[in-house]
C-alpha positions as protocol buffer text, in pm:
chain_id: "A"
residue {
  index: 1
  type: UNK
  ca { x: -1 y: -2 z: 10 }
}
residue {
  index: 2
  type: UNK
  ca { x: 279 y: 241 z: 72 }
}
residue {
  index: 3
  type: UNK
  ca { x: 449 y: 165 z: -251 }
}
residue {
  index: 4
  type: UNK
  ca { x: 122 y: 257 z: -443 }
}
residue {
  index: 5
  type: UNK
  ca { x: 111 y: 592 z: -246 }
}
residue {
  index: 6
  type: UNK
  ca { x: 480 y: 687 z: -317 }
}
residue {
  index: 7
  type: UNK
  ca { x: 443 y: 585 z: -689 }
}
residue {
  index: 8
  type: UNK
  ca { x: 120 y: 791 z: -719 }
}
residue {
  index: 9
  type: UNK
  ca { x: 292 y: 1092 z: -547 }
}
residue {
  index: 10
  type: UNK
  ca { x: 592 y: 1054 z: -786 }
}
residue {
  index: 11
  type: UNK
  ca { x: 355 y: 1053 z: -1090 }
}
residue {
  index: 12
  type: UNK
  ca { x: 191 y: 1359 z: -965 }
}
residue {
  index: 13
  type: UNK
  ca { x: 513 y: 1540 z: -933 }
}
residue {
  index: 14
  type: UNK
  ca { x: 634 y: 1457 z: -1281 }
}
residue {
  index: 15
  type: UNK
  ca { x: 317 y: 1569 z: -1429 }
}
residue {
  index: 16
  type: UNK
  ca { x: 324 y: 1891 z: -1234 }
}
residue {
  index: 17
  type: UNK
  ca { x: 690 y: 1965 z: -1358 }
}
residue {
  index: 18
  type: UNK
  ca { x: 605 y: 1879 z: -1706 }
}
residue {
  index: 19
  type: UNK
  ca { x: 305 y: 2110 z: -1700 }
}
residue {
  index: 20
  type: UNK
  ca { x: 512 y: 2400 z: -1580 }
}
residue {
  index: 21
  type: UNK
  ca { x: 770 y: 2352 z: -1840 }
}
residue {
  index: 22
  type: UNK
  ca { x: 522 y: 2328 z: -2122 }
}
residue {
  index: 23
  type: UNK
  ca { x: 503 y: 2715 z: -2179 }
}
residue {
  index: 24
  type: UNK
  ca { x: 856 y: 2761 z: -2181 }
}
residue {
  index: 25
  type: UNK
  ca { x: 887 y: 2513 z: -2456 }
}
residue {
  index: 26
  type: UNK
  ca { x: 579 y: 2646 z: -2632 }
}
residue {
  index: 27
  type: UNK
  ca { x: 727 y: 2992 z: -2706 }
}
residue {
  index: 28
  type: UNK
  ca { x: 1061 y: 3065 z: -2853 }
}
residue {
  index: 29
  type: UNK
  ca { x: 1244 y: 3381 z: -2879 }
}
residue {
  index: 30
  type: UNK
  ca { x: 1299 y: 3494 z: -3264 }
}
residue {
  index: 31
  type: UNK
  ca { x: 1384 y: 3801 z: -3448 }
}
residue {
  index: 32
  type: UNK
  ca { x: 1078 y: 3922 z: -3656 }
}
residue {
  index: 33
  type: UNK
  ca { x: 1041 y: 4178 z: -3911 }
}
residue {
  index: 34
  type: UNK
  ca { x: 731 y: 4400 z: -3877 }
}
residue {
  index: 35
  type: UNK
  ca { x: 549 y: 4705 z: -4035 }
}
residue {
  index: 36
  type: UNK
  ca { x: 240 y: 4895 z: -3931 }
}
residue {
  index: 37
  type: UNK
  ca { x: -44 y: 5053 z: -4118 }
}
residue {
  index: 38
  type: UNK
  ca { x: -265 y: 5313 z: -3958 }
}
residue {
  index: 39
  type: UNK
  ca { x: -593 y: 5448 z: -4105 }
}
residue {
  index: 40
  type: UNK
  ca { x: -909 y: 5613 z: -3997 }
}
residue {
  index: 41
  type: UNK
  ca { x: -1270 y: 5575 z: -4114 }
}
residue {
  index: 42
  type: UNK
  ca { x: -1308 y: 5948 z: -4148 }
}
residue {
  index: 43
  type: UNK
  ca { x: -989 y: 6026 z: -4317 }
}
residue {
  index: 44
  type: UNK
  ca { x: -848 y: 5940 z: -4661 }
}
residue {
  index: 45
  type: UNK
  ca { x: -502 y: 5911 z: -4531 }
}
residue {
  index: 46
  type: UNK
  ca { x: -321 y: 5595 z: -4464 }
}
residue {
  index: 47
  type: UNK
  ca { x: 19 y: 5579 z: -4268 }
}
residue {
  index: 48
  type: UNK
  ca { x: 270 y: 5303 z: -4336 }
}
residue {
  index: 49
  type: UNK
  ca { x: 571 y: 5236 z: -4104 }
}
residue {
  index: 50
  type: UNK
  ca { x: 900 y: 5133 z: -4229 }
}
residue {
  index: 51
  type: UNK
  ca { x: 991 y: 4746 z: -4207 }
}
residue {
  index: 52
  type: UNK
  ca { x: 1197 y: 4698 z: -3899 }
}
residue {
  index: 53
  type: UNK
  ca { x: 1374 y: 4406 z: -3723 }
}
residue {
  index: 54
  type: UNK
  ca { x: 1229 y: 4358 z: -3380 }
}
residue {
  index: 55
  type: UNK
  ca { x: 1473 y: 4130 z: -3180 }
}
residue {
  index: 56
  type: UNK
  ca { x: 1377 y: 3860 z: -2928 }
}
residue {
  index: 57
  type: UNK
  ca { x: 1008 y: 3839 z: -2988 }
}
residue {
  index: 58
  type: UNK
  ca { x: 821 y: 3545 z: -2853 }
}
residue {
  index: 59
  type: UNK
  ca { x: 686 y: 3310 z: -3130 }
}
residue {
  index: 60
  type: UNK
  ca { x: 469 y: 3005 z: -3081 }
}
residue {
  index: 61
  type: UNK
  ca { x: 638 y: 2691 z: -3185 }
}
residue {
  index: 62
  type: UNK
  ca { x: 470 y: 2507 z: -3466 }
}
residue {
  index: 63
  type: UNK
  ca { x: 225 y: 2775 z: -3567 }
}
residue {
  index: 64
  type: UNK
  ca { x: 465 y: 3075 z: -3595 }
}
residue {
  index: 65
  type: UNK
  ca { x: 215 y: 3311 z: -3438 }
}
residue {
  index: 66
  type: UNK
  ca { x: 354 y: 3607 z: -3269 }
}
residue {
  index: 67
  type: UNK
  ca { x: 292 y: 3624 z: -2899 }
}
residue {
  index: 68
  type: UNK
  ca { x: 50 y: 3913 z: -2781 }
}
residue {
  index: 69
  type: UNK
  ca { x: 19 y: 4035 z: -3149 }
}
residue {
  index: 70
  type: UNK
  ca { x: -258 y: 4282 z: -3051 }
}
residue {
  index: 71
  type: UNK
  ca { x: -14 y: 4482 z: -2820 }
}
residue {
  index: 72
  type: UNK
  ca { x: 209 y: 4541 z: -3109 }
}
residue {
  index: 73
  type: UNK
  ca { x: -86 y: 4715 z: -3289 }
}
residue {
  index: 74
  type: UNK
  ca { x: -169 y: 4893 z: -2971 }
}
residue {
  index: 75
  type: UNK
  ca { x: 188 y: 5033 z: -2956 }
}
residue {
  index: 76
  type: UNK
  ca { x: 140 y: 5190 z: -3298 }
}
residue {
  index: 77
  type: UNK
  ca { x: -215 y: 5316 z: -3219 }
}
residue {
  index: 78
  type: UNK
  ca { x: -78 y: 5482 z: -2894 }
}
residue {
  index: 79
  type: UNK
  ca { x: 222 y: 5635 z: -3098 }
}
residue {
  index: 80
  type: UNK
  ca { x: -40 y: 5802 z: -3352 }
}
residue {
  index: 81
  type: UNK
  ca { x: -264 y: 5911 z: -3059 }
}
residue {
  index: 82
  type: UNK
  ca { x: 18 y: 6077 z: -2887 }
}
residue {
  index: 83
  type: UNK
  ca { x: 166 y: 6253 z: -3198 }
}
residue {
  index: 84
  type: UNK
  ca { x: -153 y: 6353 z: -3391 }
}
residue {
  index: 85
  type: UNK
  ca { x: -420 y: 6339 z: -3103 }
}
residue {
  index: 86
  type: UNK
  ca { x: -663 y: 6130 z: -3323 }
}
residue {
  index: 87
  type: UNK
  ca { x: -779 y: 5784 z: -3298 }
}
residue {
  index: 88
  type: UNK
  ca { x: -650 y: 5558 z: -3573 }
}
residue {
  index: 89
  type: UNK
  ca { x: -687 y: 5190 z: -3637 }
}
residue {
  index: 90
  type: UNK
  ca { x: -351 y: 5017 z: -3652 }
}
residue {
  index: 91
  type: UNK
  ca { x: -275 y: 4683 z: -3793 }
}
residue {
  index: 92
  type: UNK
  ca { x: 78 y: 4518 z: -3761 }
}
residue {
  index: 93
  type: UNK
  ca { x: 209 y: 4271 z: -4026 }
}
residue {
  index: 94
  type: UNK
  ca { x: 490 y: 4047 z: -3930 }
}
residue {
  index: 95
  type: UNK
  ca { x: 716 y: 3775 z: -4078 }
}
residue {
  index: 96
  type: UNK
  ca { x: 1040 y: 3595 z: -4013 }
}
residue {
  index: 97
  type: UNK
  ca { x: 1154 y: 3664 z: -4362 }
}
residue {
  index: 98
  type: UNK
  ca { x: 1202 y: 4017 z: -4482 }
}
residue {
  index: 99
  type: UNK
  ca { x: 1149 y: 3944 z: -4843 }
}
residue {
  index: 100
  type: UNK
  ca { x: 796 y: 3796 z: -4780 }
}
residue {
  index: 101
  type: UNK
  ca { x: 712 y: 4094 z: -4574 }
}
residue {
  index: 102
  type: UNK
  ca { x: 826 y: 4332 z: -4835 }
}
residue {
  index: 103
  type: UNK
  ca { x: 592 y: 4171 z: -5094 }
}
residue {
  index: 104
  type: UNK
  ca { x: 302 y: 4218 z: -4848 }
}
residue {
  index: 105
  type: UNK
  ca { x: 402 y: 4582 z: -4773 }
}
residue {
  index: 106
  type: UNK
  ca { x: 412 y: 4652 z: -5157 }
}
residue {
  index: 107
  type: UNK
  ca { x: 71 y: 4471 z: -5222 }
}
residue {
  index: 108
  type: UNK
  ca { x: -101 y: 4672 z: -4939 }
}
residue {
  index: 109
  type: UNK
  ca { x: 55 y: 5005 z: -5046 }
}
residue {
  index: 110
  type: UNK
  ca { x: -60 y: 4937 z: -5404 }
}
residue {
  index: 111
  type: UNK
  ca { x: -418 y: 4843 z: -5283 }
}
residue {
  index: 112
  type: UNK
  ca { x: -444 y: 5186 z: -5094 }
}
residue {
  index: 113
  type: UNK
  ca { x: -297 y: 5387 z: -5372 }
}
residue {
  index: 114
  type: UNK
  ca { x: -551 y: 5220 z: -5633 }
}
residue {
  index: 115
  type: UNK
  ca { x: -843 y: 5328 z: -5403 }
}
residue {
  index: 116
  type: UNK
  ca { x: -699 y: 5681 z: -5414 }
}
residue {
  index: 117
  type: UNK
  ca { x: -588 y: 5715 z: -5048 }
}
residue {
  index: 118
  type: UNK
  ca { x: -304 y: 5949 z: -4957 }
}
residue {
  index: 119
  type: UNK
  ca { x: -32 y: 5739 z: -4847 }
}
residue {
  index: 120
  type: UNK
  ca { x: 208 y: 5871 z: -4594 }
}
residue {
  index: 121
  type: UNK
  ca { x: 520 y: 5712 z: -4446 }
}
residue {
  index: 122
  type: UNK
  ca { x: 638 y: 5711 z: -4077 }
}
residue {
  index: 123
  type: UNK
  ca { x: 1000 y: 5675 z: -4034 }
}
residue {
  index: 124
  type: UNK
  ca { x: 1047 y: 5741 z: -3653 }
}
residue {
  index: 125
  type: UNK
  ca { x: 839 y: 5461 z: -3503 }
}
residue {
  index: 126
  type: UNK
  ca { x: 983 y: 5155 z: -3373 }
}
residue {
  index: 127
  type: UNK
  ca { x: 821 y: 4843 z: -3200 }
}
residue {
  index: 128
  type: UNK
  ca { x: 920 y: 4739 z: -2866 }
}
residue {
  index: 129
  type: UNK
  ca { x: 954 y: 4357 z: -2820 }
}
residue {
  index: 130
  type: UNK
  ca { x: 715 y: 4161 z: -2609 }
}
residue {
  index: 131
  type: UNK
  ca { x: 829 y: 3847 z: -2462 }
}
residue {
  index: 132
  type: UNK
  ca { x: 641 y: 3570 z: -2296 }
}
residue {
  index: 133
  type: UNK
  ca { x: 680 y: 3531 z: -1911 }
}
residue {
  index: 134
  type: UNK
  ca { x: 505 y: 3307 z: -1671 }
}
residue {
  index: 135
  type: UNK
  ca { x: 373 y: 3605 z: -1500 }
}
residue {
  index: 136
  type: UNK
  ca { x: 143 y: 3671 z: -1800 }
}
residue {
  index: 137
  type: UNK
  ca { x: -78 y: 3364 z: -1725 }
}
residue {
  index: 138
  type: UNK
  ca { x: -392 y: 3439 z: -1522 }
}
residue {
  index: 139
  type: UNK
  ca { x: -566 y: 3148 z: -1372 }
}
residue {
  index: 140
  type: UNK
  ca { x: -950 y: 3224 z: -1302 }
}
residue {
  index: 141
  type: UNK
  ca { x: -1099 y: 3078 z: -1006 }
}
residue {
  index: 142
  type: UNK
  ca { x: -1336 y: 2788 z: -1081 }
}
residue {
  index: 143
  type: UNK
  ca { x: -1656 y: 2985 z: -1045 }
}
residue {
  index: 144
  type: UNK
  ca { x: -1540 y: 3269 z: -1273 }
}
residue {
  index: 145
  type: UNK
  ca { x: -1422 y: 3019 z: -1528 }
}
residue {
  index: 146
  type: UNK
  ca { x: -1771 y: 2872 z: -1580 }
}
residue {
  index: 147
  type: UNK
  ca { x: -1963 y: 2981 z: -1881 }
}
residue {
  index: 148
  type: UNK
  ca { x: -2281 y: 3183 z: -1809 }
}
residue {
  index: 149
  type: UNK
  ca { x: -2594 y: 2951 z: -1853 }
}
residue {
  index: 150
  type: UNK
  ca { x: -2824 y: 3062 z: -2138 }
}
residue {
  index: 151
  type: UNK
  ca { x: -3181 y: 3145 z: -2029 }
}
residue {
  index: 152
  type: UNK
  ca { x: -3440 y: 2857 z: -2073 }
}
residue {
  index: 153
  type: UNK
  ca { x: -3767 y: 2903 z: -2227 }
}
residue {
  index: 154
  type: UNK
  ca { x: -3917 y: 3105 z: -2517 }
}
residue {
  index: 155
  type: UNK
  ca { x: -3754 y: 3418 z: -2653 }
}
residue {
  index: 156
  type: UNK
  ca { x: -3898 y: 3749 z: -2568 }
}
residue {
  index: 157
  type: UNK
  ca { x: -4148 y: 3868 z: -2823 }
}
residue {
  index: 158
  type: UNK
  ca { x: -4132 y: 3511 z: -3000 }
}
residue {
  index: 159
  type: UNK
  ca { x: -4385 y: 3246 z: -3031 }
}
residue {
  index: 160
  type: UNK
  ca { x: -4167 y: 2995 z: -2879 }
}
residue {
  index: 161
  type: UNK
  ca { x: -3971 y: 2900 z: -3210 }
}
residue {
  index: 162
  type: UNK
  ca { x: -4281 y: 2793 z: -3418 }
}
């Protein structure tokens, strides 16, 4: 009986350590090339940043997705908000290979020029790298992690689905 308990505790310890190491193995630090595009729904001007190399970004192994992609666009959006005072929608494009990103850059630029947008270039913006850390993980308590239950019965104003 004691051997079974010891073996069980050892299995729990191994599983716990493997789960803790999973995220370290899931993200890899890599250099990425990025550029950004900012535009507004009420303005016919589109802003393109230069293609810049951003060192030590966290990239998901296998899929190649950039960790915290939305925060790079947020950096660009905040830059334009601080310099121009207006709200722009920001999009960040990235790739590990500069040549592939240059093709995407040219294609997007041509798309906006064909639609008669005024294309301006921003040379003084640079992205700050965002790296993965275990502190980023947030575990919700069990009651917050549950999905809210959908209400039962007929829909308001409806005839019960008939």
